[in-house]
C-alpha positions, -999 to +999 in steps of 0.1 A: +046+325+133+031+334+167+044+312+195+010+300+206+005+284+172+039+268+169+029+234+181+000+232+156+022+245+128+047+217+135+020+190+137+004+201+104+039+203+088+045+167+097+012+157+081+019+178+050+055+165+046+044+129+051+019+134+023+047+148+001+068+117+008+039+096-004+035+117-036+072+117-046+073+079-039+043+073-061+058+094-089+091+075-087+075+040-086+051+048-114+079+060-138+107+036-128+095+005-148+095+025-180+130+039-174+143+004-168+124-011-197+136+017-221+172+009-212+167-029-218+150-022-252+177+002-263+160+034-255+127+027-273+095+040-258+075+015-239+038+020-242+013+007-216-022+017-221-057+007-210-060-017-181-023-023-179-016+014-173-043+016-146-030-016-130+005-001-128-006+031-114-028+015-087+001-007-077+023+024-075-002+040-052-005+008-032+032+006-025+036+044-020+011+041+008+030+012+023+062+033+023+045+064+037+034+045+068+066+026+071+081+019+105+107+045+101+083+073+094+059+062+121+086+061+147+105+092+137+081+116+120+082+139+150+118+146+139+103+167+112+136+182+100+145+148+086+115+146+063+127+171+037+156+149+026+132+119+024+109+139+002+137+145-022+151+109-021+128+096-050+139+126-072+176+118-064+171+081-074+153+092-106+181+115-114+207+088-109+189+064-132+187+091-158+224+098-154+234+062-159+208+051-185+205+083-205+234+105-197+212+132-182+228+144-149+210+176-141+180+163-122+204+142-101+227+171-093+199+195-084+179+170-064+210+158-045+220+194-037+185+202-023+186+170-002+220+179+012+208+214+019+176+202+036+193+178+060+231+173+061+229+143+085+205+121+066+223+130+033+254+112+046+233+080+045+218+089+012+252+095-004+264+061+009+234+045-006+239+063-039+274+048-043+258+013-038+230+020-062+253+035-088+275+003-087+243-018-092+231+004-121+266+005-137+269-033-136+234-040-151+239-013-178+274-021-189+275-059-180+301-075-203+315-041-215+325-022-183+351-002-202+322+016-221+309+030-188+336+054-180+314+083-191+287+074-166+314+069-139+329+104-144+294+120-146+285+104-113+316+116-096+316+151-111+279+159-105+280+144-070+308+167-061+291+196-079+259+190-058+280+193-027+297+224-041+264+241-048+254+239-011+290+246+002+278+280+013+259+261+040+281+231+043+313+249+052+299+268+082+281+236+092+312+215+091+330+243+111+304+241+138+304+203+139+342+203+143+337+222+176+313+197+192+311+160+201+301+150+166+337+157+153+351+131+177+351+099+157+340+070+179+361+039+180+347+008+162+335-016+188+349-051+188+318-071+195+295-096+179+263-087+161+236-070+180+211-098+172+206-125+146+198-113+111+167-135+109+153-119+141+153-086+122+127-100+097+102-100+125+103-062+125+084-064+092+053-075+110+024-051+114+020-031+146+055-038+159+062-010+183+087+016+172+122+014+187+139+046+200+164+032+225+200+018+223+186-017+218+194-011+180+163-027+166+155-011+132+120+002+123+115-015+090+078-022+087+067-013+051+036-033+046+029-070+052+029-077+015+067-079+016+063-115+030+045-124-003+063-104-029+099-108-019+099-147-023+078-142-055+104-119-068+131-145-065+115-167-092+100-140-114+112-148-149+103-115-165+130-097-145+165-106-156+184-127-132+213-102-127+188-075-118+170-097-093+203-110-078+216-074-074+184-061-058+183-089-033+220-087-025+217-050-017+186-057+005+205-084+023+235-061+028+213-034+043+196-060+065+230-072+078+239-035+085+212-033+111+229-062+130+266-055+126+283-029+147+309-019+121+283-014+093+261+004+118+290+027+126+297+034+089+260+042+080+258+068+108+288+088+096+313+068+117+294+076+149+273+053+170+238+067+174+228+077+209+192+065+207+170+065+175+187+034+161+192+023+125+185+058+110+192+044+075+160+024+078+142+048+054+165+037+026+160+000+033+122+004+035+122+022+001+144-005-014+122-033-003+091-014-016+109-010-050+115-048-051+079-056-043+066-030-068+088-044-095+076-079-088+039-069-088+041-049-119+058-077-138+034-104-128+021-121-160-015-130-154-018-147-188+005-176-177-010-206-161+021-209-139+012-176-122-013-191-098+012-217-087+039-191-081+014-171-059+006-203-040+043-211-036+051-176-023+021-178+001+032-211+015+068-197+020+053-166+037+033-187+061+063-208+070+084-177+074+059-162+098+056-194+118+094-195+120+095-159+132+067-166+158+087-196+172+123-183+170+121-145+178+120-140+216+125-102+217+102-083+240+086-064+211+074-097+195+039-108+202+021-138+188-010-118+179+012-095+156+023-125+136-012-138+132-025-103+122+003-101+096-007-135+083-043-123+079-032-095+056-008-117+037-036-141+031-059-113+018-032-101-006-025-137-018-062-143-025-066-110-044-035-116-067-045-152-072-080-142-083-065-116-107-054-146-128-089-161-132-107-128-136-107-113-171-098-077-176-127-054-168-150-049-139-139-078-118-102-069-120-111-033-112-130-046-081-100-066-071-077-036-074-101-015-054-102-041-027-064-041-027-063-004-020-089-007+007-068-034+023-036-014+024-054+017+038-069-005+065-035-021+073-019+013+073-045+027+097-042-003+121-004+000+121-005+038+126-029+036+155-010+009+172+025+024+168+020+062+165-014+073+178-005+092+210-030+119+217-035+146+243-056+177+245-042+212+238-038+223+274-019+192+283+003+196+252+011+232+261+021+221+296+053+205+282+071+237+271+060+254+303+075+226+324+107+228+303+109+266+309+105+260+347+134+237+347 
């Protein structure tokens, strides 16, 4: 690659890799409901055809877009060597689900090995998350008969170690290098209170919240304003078993607490406090919240009369939550207009999903789903422009490396 084209190559690589993140996320979300349903029905095939299949796929696309423009990726996409591991993350999670539910470990092993090879640092956080997710899958799969799950436990341990062994040709020299620099010096756990209240972190879900890159520790967790509607709706969704809903929300709550607590922050970052670029595990939290929202939306039953009342209840809760955030969060990044803009999009989503109840399957529902995709594209564009659209012409851009060389 000629040096004069290096900047353009990196810029286009970021765009290309971001698109791949959206693609792998879409594939994961679109296939996950069937994997979970097959397990609950004893391995039988679940068929979804016609309008239901189109509805599921459009929702998968909707939430894949929300994750692709998440706060983490908008704030850190310039750190393009991290993106490869995030591209592989949906394949790793798919492999883990296949390992636990179907005893098929090979996708998990290969995908994890590639993720570790592509970025050792982010893979530390991915591996921590995999332990948490495995415990969750293990408990919902073998609830009431934990002793029958020893096979899944041994497969998880063995193939996780095998994935590390496959890339040991790279890991061993890398660890040797790390032992010779500051990363090897384990930082001492700080004895201090939380960085900020947990409820204040929820404000970071609002649209157009500026990305955080400093030691203020605020996480970049925006992943679409629809989370304010779908997370409360998920709590009362009868189609999803209680133990699954409880486990999903507990994990989300734990990760939310990790952003605030110094000890958990220290653990997630490989027992080192980050020097800038805080809460680097945010990409895992964003994907987890997107999974929750997608599962909620896919399992909405538009044939039940109670559906419209649940939508209304979730919307009222979202409005009250945003008003609480606007009044109680006094951080410098919080602006009143961001809360109201978030509320506008939440209202649009609530109206669309409310009308899906009264509109019969056919053209009107197709129109509603089309409007849904247009809205998330508009929201993503607004958020990206407000938080990530820094532009300059080529001569100005090329001045940067020249000034560095002069120093």
